[in-house]
C-alpha positions as CSV (number, residue, x, y, z in Angstrom):
1,M,-10.3,5.8,62.1
2,A,-14.0,5.3,61.4
3,K,-16.5,7.8,62.7
4,K,-18.7,6.5,65.5
5,R,-22.4,6.4,64.5
6,C,-25.1,6.8,67.1
7,T,-28.8,6.5,67.2
8,V,-31.1,8.6,69.4
9,V,-34.3,6.8,70.6
10,V,-37.0,8.9,72.3
11,R,-39.6,7.0,74.2
12,K,-42.5,9.2,73.0
13,D,-45.0,8.2,75.7
14,F,-42.6,9.4,78.4
15,C,-41.7,12.7,76.7
16,K,-43.6,15.8,78.0
17,G,-42.4,18.1,75.2
18,C,-40.2,20.4,77.3
19,D,-37.8,20.7,74.4
20,L,-34.7,20.9,76.6
21,C,-33.1,18.1,74.5
22,I,-33.7,20.1,71.4
23,A,-32.3,23.3,72.9
24,Y,-29.1,21.6,74.1
25,C,-28.4,19.4,71.0
26,K,-25.3,21.0,69.4
27,H,-25.8,19.1,66.2
28,G,-29.5,19.8,65.6
29,V,-30.4,16.1,65.7
30,L,-33.7,16.5,67.6
31,E,-36.9,18.3,66.7
32,S,-40.4,18.6,68.1
33,S,-42.9,16.2,66.4
34,E,-46.0,17.5,64.9
35,N,-47.8,14.5,66.3
36,L,-49.0,14.1,69.9
37,N,-48.3,11.3,72.3
38,A,-50.9,9.6,74.5
39,Q,-50.6,12.4,77.1
40,G,-51.2,15.1,74.4
41,Y,-47.6,16.4,74.2
42,H,-45.6,17.2,71.1
43,Y,-42.7,14.7,71.7
44,A,-39.1,15.1,70.6
45,Q,-37.9,13.0,67.6
46,H,-34.8,12.4,65.6
47,V,-34.4,14.6,62.5
48,E,-34.3,12.4,59.4
49,G,-30.9,12.5,57.8
50,K,-29.0,14.1,60.8
51,E,-26.2,12.1,62.4
52,C,-25.9,11.9,66.2
53,A,-22.4,12.5,67.5
54,G,-23.1,10.5,70.7
55,C,-22.4,13.4,73.2
56,M,-25.4,12.2,75.2
57,V,-26.2,15.7,76.5
58,C,-29.9,15.1,75.5
59,T,-30.0,12.2,78.0
60,L,-28.6,14.3,80.8
61,V,-31.0,17.2,80.4
62,C,-34.2,15.1,79.9
63,P,-36.2,15.4,83.2
64,E,-38.4,12.4,82.2
65,V,-35.5,10.1,81.2
66,A,-37.2,9.5,77.9
67,I,-34.1,9.5,75.7
68,E,-31.5,6.8,75.0
69,V,-28.4,7.0,72.8
70,F,-27.0,3.8,71.2
71,S,-23.8,3.5,69.3
72,E,-23.8,1.3,66.2
């Protein structure tokens, strides 16, 4: 059985940098960006090289609904 691959997309202009998604990600797929979005927040971003398991916990804890998870 093939392993399901998922992609995390963070809409950076909606993210307010609360880091809840980072704290709740069991696989360490998200990190805080060094860059700022238009509102001046360090937004969450996908860690290069880390694979998302598709649990979607990040989407549930995000108060700004800034995260989407897509299966490939």
